[in-house]
VEXMIKOL-989142 format. One record per atom (N, C-alpha, C): residue number from 1; residue in three letters; x negated, y, z. Coordinates in nm, 4 decimals. Each point is the difference from the previous one (the first is absolute). Layout:
  pos  code        xx        yy        zz
  NUM   ala         X         Y         Z
...
END
This chain:
  pos  code        xx        yy        zz
    1   unk   -0.1042   -0.1044   -0.0084
    1   unk    0.1016    0.0986    0.0389
    1   unk   -0.0981    0.1383   -0.0188
    2   unk    0.0454    0.1287   -0.0391
    2   unk    0.0011    0.0618   -0.0542
    2   unk   -0.0813    0.1113    0.1055
    3   unk   -0.0765    0.0757    0.0399
    3   unk    0.0001    0.0311    0.1360
    3   unk    0.0781    0.1727   -0.0283
    4   unk   -0.0229   -0.0151   -0.0970
    4   unk    0.1315    0.1251   -0.0194
    4   unk    0.1418    0.0752    0.0272
    5   unk    0.1227   -0.0279    0.0171
    5   unk    0.1468    0.0219    0.0157
    5   unk   -0.0060    0.0238   -0.1047
    6   unk    0.0978   -0.0336   -0.0440
    6   unk    0.1079    0.0222   -0.1916
    6   unk    0.0409    0.1243    0.0563
    7   unk   -0.0093    0.0384   -0.1658
    7   unk    0.0686    0.1721   -0.0096
    7   unk    0.1024    0.0320    0.0661
    8   unk    0.1202   -0.1071   -0.0307
    8   unk    0.1276    0.0357    0.0229
    8   unk    0.0845   -0.1576    0.0813
    9   unk    0.0325    0.0077    0.1596
    9   unk    0.0456   -0.0768    0.0536
    9   unk    0.1616   -0.0001    0.0306
   10   unk    0.0289   -0.0951    0.0563
   10   unk    0.1090    0.0390    0.0102
   10   unk    0.0101   -0.1733    0.1369
   11   unk    0.1005    0.1093    0.1140
   11   unk    0.0290   -0.1311    0.1136
   11   unk    0.1491   -0.1074   -0.0676
   12   unk    0.0662    0.1572   -0.0967
   12   unk    0.1897   -0.0840   -0.0007
   12   unk   -0.0772   -0.1813   -0.0788
   13   unk    0.0856   -0.0721    0.0008
   13   unk   -0.0564   -0.1280   -0.0385
   13   unk    0.1040   -0.0410   -0.1377
   14   unk    0.0999    0.1198   -0.0208
   14   unk    0.0536    0.0402   -0.1002
   14   unk   -0.0683    0.0375   -0.1681
   15   unk   -0.0974    0.1358    0.0929
   15   unk   -0.1283    0.0644   -0.1080
   15   unk   -0.0965   -0.1392   -0.0905
   16   unk   -0.0179    0.0990   -0.1018
   16   unk   -0.0830   -0.1025   -0.0777
   16   unk   -0.1112    0.0293    0.0329
   17   unk   -0.0273    0.0527    0.0885
   17   unk   -0.1363    0.1120    0.0348
   17   unk   -0.0344   -0.0790    0.1905
   18   unk    0.0570   -0.1102   -0.0072
   18   unk    0.0162   -0.0546    0.1412
   18   unk   -0.1184   -0.0854   -0.0342
   19   unk   -0.0588   -0.0223    0.0807
   19   unk   -0.1077   -0.1007    0.0424
   19   unk   -0.0007   -0.0660    0.0925
   20   unk    0.0269   -0.1502    0.0649
   20   unk   -0.0402   -0.0429    0.1362
   20   unk   -0.1447   -0.0139    0.0311
   21   unk   -0.0766    0.0043   -0.0702
   21   unk   -0.1118   -0.1057    0.0790
   21   unk   -0.1130    0.1740   -0.0239
   22   unk    0.0405    0.1370   -0.0293
   22   unk   -0.1128    0.0679    0.0261
   22   unk    0.1097    0.0815    0.1078
   23   unk    0.1493   -0.0207    0.0058
   23   unk    0.0284    0.0803    0.1532
   23   unk   -0.0264   -0.1443    0.0691
   24   unk    0.0201   -0.1256   -0.0002
   24   unk   -0.0624   -0.0660    0.1891
   24   unk   -0.1556    0.1135    0.0304
   25   unk   -0.0503    0.0070   -0.0934
   25   unk   -0.1588    0.0222   -0.0214
   25   unk   -0.0089    0.1467    0.1150
   26   unk    0.0903    0.0509   -0.0350
   26   unk   -0.0200    0.1518    0.0705
   26   unk   -0.0066    0.0865   -0.0796
   27   unk    0.0727    0.1087   -0.0025
   27   unk   -0.0187    0.1119   -0.0484
   27   unk    0.0214    0.1018    0.0347
   28   unk   -0.0749    0.1270    0.0223
   28   unk    0.0342    0.1503    0.0450
   28   unk    0.0213    0.0950   -0.0597
   29   unk    0.0000    0.0758   -0.0103
   29   unk    0.0927    0.1179   -0.0436
   29   unk   -0.0809    0.1120    0.0529
   30   unk   -0.0945    0.0312   -0.0806
   30   unk    0.0147    0.1920    0.0664
   30   unk    0.0196    0.1045   -0.1247
   31   unk    0.1123    0.0922    0.0648
   31   unk    0.0496    0.0344   -0.1142
   31   unk   -0.0485    0.1881    0.0641
   32   unk   -0.0843    0.0793   -0.1291
   32   unk   -0.0389    0.1566    0.0462
   32   unk   -0.0582   -0.0533    0.1267
   33   unk   -0.0184   -0.1526    0.0181
   33   unk   -0.1584    0.1015    0.1128
   33   unk    0.0748   -0.0757    0.1443
   34   unk    0.1184   -0.0612   -0.0567
   34   unk    0.0615   -0.0307    0.1124
   34   unk    0.0733   -0.1336    0.0459
   35   unk   -0.0408   -0.0823    0.0930
   35   unk    0.0856   -0.1442   -0.0040
   35   unk    0.1259    0.0275   -0.0010
   36   unk    0.0354   -0.0814   -0.0842
   36   unk    0.1638   -0.0115   -0.0394
   36   unk    0.0195   -0.1579    0.0105
   37   unk    0.1209   -0.0600    0.1380
   37   unk    0.0117   -0.1029   -0.0135
   37   unk    0.1600   -0.0518   -0.0129
   38   unk    0.0378    0.1131   -0.1020
   38   unk    0.1698   -0.0726    0.0179
   38   unk    0.0509    0.0406   -0.1709
   39   unk   -0.1587   -0.0807   -0.0607
   39   unk   -0.0531    0.0420   -0.1528
   39   unk    0.1854   -0.1231   -0.0504
   40   unk    0.0495   -0.0763   -0.1022
   40   unk    0.0236   -0.0305   -0.0732
   40   unk    0.0263   -0.0140   -0.1787
   41   unk   -0.0864    0.0956   -0.0225
   41   unk   -0.1066   -0.0591   -0.1559
   41   unk   -0.1057    0.1327    0.0333
   42   unk   -0.0970   -0.0622   -0.0518
   42   unk   -0.0763    0.1198   -0.0998
   42   unk   -0.0245    0.0584   -0.1345
   43   unk   -0.0874    0.0158   -0.0557
   43   unk   -0.0928   -0.0310   -0.1289
   43   unk   -0.0371    0.1629   -0.0018
   44   unk   -0.1541    0.0081   -0.0085
   44   unk   -0.1050    0.0376    0.0172
   44   unk   -0.0679    0.1162   -0.1563
   45   unk    0.0297   -0.1146   -0.0810
   45   unk   -0.0122    0.1148   -0.1408
   45   unk    0.1064    0.1030   -0.0549
   46   unk    0.1465   -0.0724    0.1546
   46   unk    0.0463    0.1779   -0.1024
   46   unk    0.0581    0.0634    0.1400
   47   unk   -0.0787   -0.0376    0.0647
   47   unk   -0.0293    0.0654    0.1591
   47   unk    0.1668    0.0229    0.1021
   48   unk    0.0612   -0.0953    0.0236
   48   unk    0.0717   -0.0005    0.0770
   48   unk    0.0146   -0.1158    0.1731
   49   unk    0.0747    0.0263    0.0023
   49   unk    0.0744   -0.1256    0.1048
   49   unk    0.1046   -0.0096    0.0180
   50   unk    0.1084   -0.0444    0.0453
   50   unk    0.1222   -0.0008    0.0170
   50   unk   -0.0299   -0.1006    0.1975
   51   unk    0.1098    0.1033    0.0428
   51   unk   -0.0125    0.0121    0.1807
   51   unk    0.1531   -0.0302    0.0374
   52   unk    0.0140   -0.0910    0.1038
   52   unk    0.1027   -0.0270    0.0644
   52   unk    0.0474    0.1313    0.0523
   53   unk    0.1528    0.0564   -0.0464
   53   unk    0.0386    0.0470    0.0717
   53   unk    0.0695   -0.0205    0.1081
   54   unk   -0.0375   -0.0592    0.1371
   54   unk    0.0791   -0.0212    0.0449
   54   unk    0.0716   -0.0864    0.0640
   55   unk    0.0916   -0.0295    0.0695
   55   unk    0.0308   -0.1374   -0.0048
   55   unk    0.1550   -0.0407   -0.1335
   56   unk   -0.0074    0.1254   -0.0750
   56   unk    0.0976    0.0410   -0.0521
   56   unk    0.0539   -0.1445   -0.1058
   57   unk    0.0666   -0.0638   -0.0672
   57   unk   -0.0018   -0.0755   -0.1218
   57   unk    0.1173    0.0124   -0.1308
   58   unk   -0.0596   -0.0880   -0.0573
   58   unk    0.1895    0.0471   -0.1409
   58   unk    0.0084   -0.0991   -0.0220
   59   unk    0.1350    0.0090   -0.0391
   59   unk    0.1711   -0.0612    0.0446
   59   unk   -0.0314   -0.1754   -0.0560
   60   unk   -0.1875   -0.0438   -0.0198
   60   unk    0.0744   -0.0871   -0.0037
   60   unk   -0.1867   -0.0354    0.0840
   61   unk   -0.0085    0.0246    0.0850
   61   unk   -0.0627   -0.0091    0.0925
   61   unk   -0.1779    0.0493   -0.0492
   62   unk   -0.0668   -0.0103   -0.0658
   62   unk   -0.0597    0.0280   -0.0163
   62   unk   -0.1045    0.1780    0.0509
   63   unk   -0.1205    0.0259    0.0706
   63   unk   -0.0136    0.1036    0.0642
   63   unk   -0.0791    0.0790   -0.1206
   64   unk    0.1000    0.1893    0.0137
   64   unk    0.0153    0.1029   -0.0230
   64   unk   -0.1482    0.0552    0.0306
   65   unk   -0.0341    0.0429   -0.0412
   65   unk   -0.1458    0.0821   -0.1114
   65   unk   -0.0353    0.1107   -0.0303
   66   unk   -0.0549   -0.0285    0.0717
   66   unk   -0.0583    0.2758   -0.0888
   66   unk   -0.1373    0.0061   -0.1203
   67   unk   -0.0752   -0.0203   -0.1545
   67   unk   -0.0424   -0.0103   -0.0585
   67   unk   -0.0889    0.1415    0.0895
   68   unk   -0.1418    0.0182    0.0130
   68   unk   -0.1179    0.0930   -0.0266
   68   unk   -0.0797   -0.0175   -0.0148
   69   unk   -0.0645    0.0920   -0.0649
   69   unk   -0.1245    0.0219   -0.1366
   69   unk   -0.1315    0.1163    0.1015
   70   unk   -0.1220   -0.1446   -0.0860
   70   unk   -0.0588    0.0450    0.1296
   70   unk   -0.1350   -0.0659   -0.0193
   71   unk   -0.0698    0.0056    0.0525
   71   unk   -0.1825   -0.0759   -0.0209
   71   unk    0.1043   -0.1373    0.0742
   72   unk   -0.0195   -0.1234   -0.0259
   72   unk   -0.0104   -0.1865    0.0115
   72   unk   -0.1564   -0.0211    0.0266
   73   unk   -0.0082   -0.0747    0.1738
   73   unk   -0.1276   -0.0782   -0.0282
   73   unk    0.0396   -0.0720    0.0793
   74   unk   -0.0208   -0.1618   -0.1171
   74   unk    0.0651   -0.1414    0.0997
   74   unk   -0.1303   -0.0274    0.0544
   75   unk   -0.0503   -0.0742    0.0606
   75   unk   -0.0278   -0.1253    0.0731
   75   unk   -0.0111   -0.1341    0.0811
   76   unk   -0.0704   -0.1069   -0.0425
   76   unk    0.0854   -0.0982    0.0963
   76   unk   -0.0977    0.0212    0.1079
   77   unk    0.1103   -0.0079    0.1161
   77   unk   -0.0038   -0.0316    0.1473
   77   unk   -0.1391   -0.0844    0.0772
   78   unk   -0.1233   -0.0074    0.0620
   78   unk   -0.0485   -0.1030   -0.0087
   78   unk    0.0749   -0.0660    0.1262
   79   unk   -0.0616   -0.1160    0.0683
   79   unk    0.0833   -0.1163    0.0725
   79   unk    0.0353    0.0686    0.1121
   80   unk   -0.0830    0.0909    0.0305
   80   unk    0.0600    0.1332    0.1947
   80   unk    0.0916    0.0311   -0.0086
   81   unk   -0.0012    0.1386   -0.1291
   81   unk    0.1281    0.0399    0.0369
   81   unk    0.1144   -0.0572   -0.0714
   82   unk    0.0775   -0.1563   -0.0804
   82   unk    0.0796   -0.0065   -0.0423
   82   unk    0.0912    0.0460    0.0538
   83   unk    0.1243    0.0168    0.0054
   83   unk    0.0882   -0.0260    0.1057
   83   unk    0.0015   -0.1239    0.0027
   84   unk    0.0264   -0.0688    0.1708
   84   unk    0.0619   -0.0840    0.0600
   84   unk    0.0953   -0.0930   -0.0302
   85   unk    0.0807   -0.1102   -0.0500
   85   unk    0.1242   -0.0094   -0.0684
   85   unk    0.0596   -0.1079    0.1740
   86   unk    0.1954    0.0482    0.0229
   86   unk   -0.0318   -0.0628    0.0792
   86   unk    0.1656   -0.1013   -0.0335
END
């Protein structure tokens, strides 16, 4: 597996940009120099992220998101930074 995260990635299994293996490895996102933990999808080449909008859901039960433009820096989290699974 590559040491750089993909250009575009989504946490939604219905998306064509979903990759379970990459997500299992742990991907962190730095957006405009600030750590983000509520990123649903990102694209480095186009410079945007989709962030979860609170607990709001649409009529199909999908999380509502907000698309923000800016510098996106994805990285793989090391083993000690990876979130603990419950």
